N, C-alpha and C positions, 0 to 999 in steps of 0.2 A: 337938867330935864330933857334937853334935845336928844340925848342918846336913847332915852326911854321911848321917845317918839319915833325914831328912825331905826334903832337897832343896827344890825349888820345889813348893809345894802350891797352884798356880794353873793356870788354863787358859792356853793359849799367847797369847791376845790381849794379855795384860799383859807378855809377855816384852820388848817394846821399852821399856816404862816401867822394868822391872827392870834391863835392860841399861844404860840411861842413868843410873839411880841408882847402879849398881855402878861405872860410870865416874867419877861424881862422888866416890864414896867412895874410889876408887883415887887420884884426884887429890889429895884431902885427905891421904890417907896418904903419898903421895909428897912433898907440900909440907911436911907437919908432922912426919912420922915416927911419927905416932900409930898405936898398935896398935888395929885395929878387928876385933872378933870377931862374925861373923854366926852367929846360932843357928838362925834359921828365917825362911823367907819363905813367906807363905801368904795366902789369902783369909780374912778374918774379918769377919762382919757386912757382907759385900758390898764391902769395901774391901781394898786391899793392905796387909798388915801385915808389917813387917820387924822382927824381934826381934834386937837386937844390943847389943854393949857398945861405947860410944864417947862422944865429947865432945858438947857441946850442938850444935855445928855439924853433927856427924854425925847426930844425932837430927833436926835441922831438915831435912836432905836427905831423910830417911825420911818425915817428916811431909808434905813437898811431894809425894813419890811417892804417898802415900796420897790426898792431895787430887786428884792427877791421875787416879788410878785410878777415881774416882767418875764420870768422864766418858769412860771407855774400856771398850768391850764386852770382857769377860773372855774371851769365846770367839774373837772374830775381830780385835779391835783397832780396830774402827771406832768412831766416836762412839756413846756409850751413855748410859743413864740408870739410876740406882740404882732398882731395882724392889723393892718390899717386899710382894709378894703371898705371904705365908707365909715364903718364903726371901728373904734379902737378897742380891740379885745385881745386877751391872751388866750390862745387856744392850742391844744395839741392837734396833731394831724387827724385824729379820730373825730374831733368836734368841728372840723372844717370840711365841707364837701364841695369839690370843684371850685375852690377859692372862695366859697360862701360859708357863712356860719351855719352850723346845724341848729336850727331854731326849734327842733322838736321838743327839747326840754322846756323852752319858754312857753310853748303852746300847752304842754301838759300841766305846767304850773298854773296857767290861767284857767284851764278846765277844772283843775282841782279846787281852785279858789271859788269858782262859780258853783261847783257841786257841793262844796262844804256847807254845813248849816250856818256858819257865820260869814261865809264868803259872799261876795257880790260881783256882779258882772263889771268888767272894766268900763269906765265912763268914756264917752266920746268927746 
């Protein structure tokens, strides 16, 4: 149930990495019959974190995805670098301005949430 509560807590630039990882996990499940339970997929300390219950081979697939995410801009999916200027984030040069993160996409997402019929303003 936790995955249904949280879903993907990343920007869309990592969706291809997540998709490939889920394909690999599906292949393991089909091949072995192993039950794999995904609890959460999110960004943590600048890298992709997949929390799940599974065998060592399943954990290895997730570790490989984490290692790949360090080189992929979380915003757009292009090659990126782990930036540690206060926040740990993987960004390409286009999504970092003067050493700071381009927050425009975050602001636009917040405005869309507020403007949507089901959205609500961020709580303080």
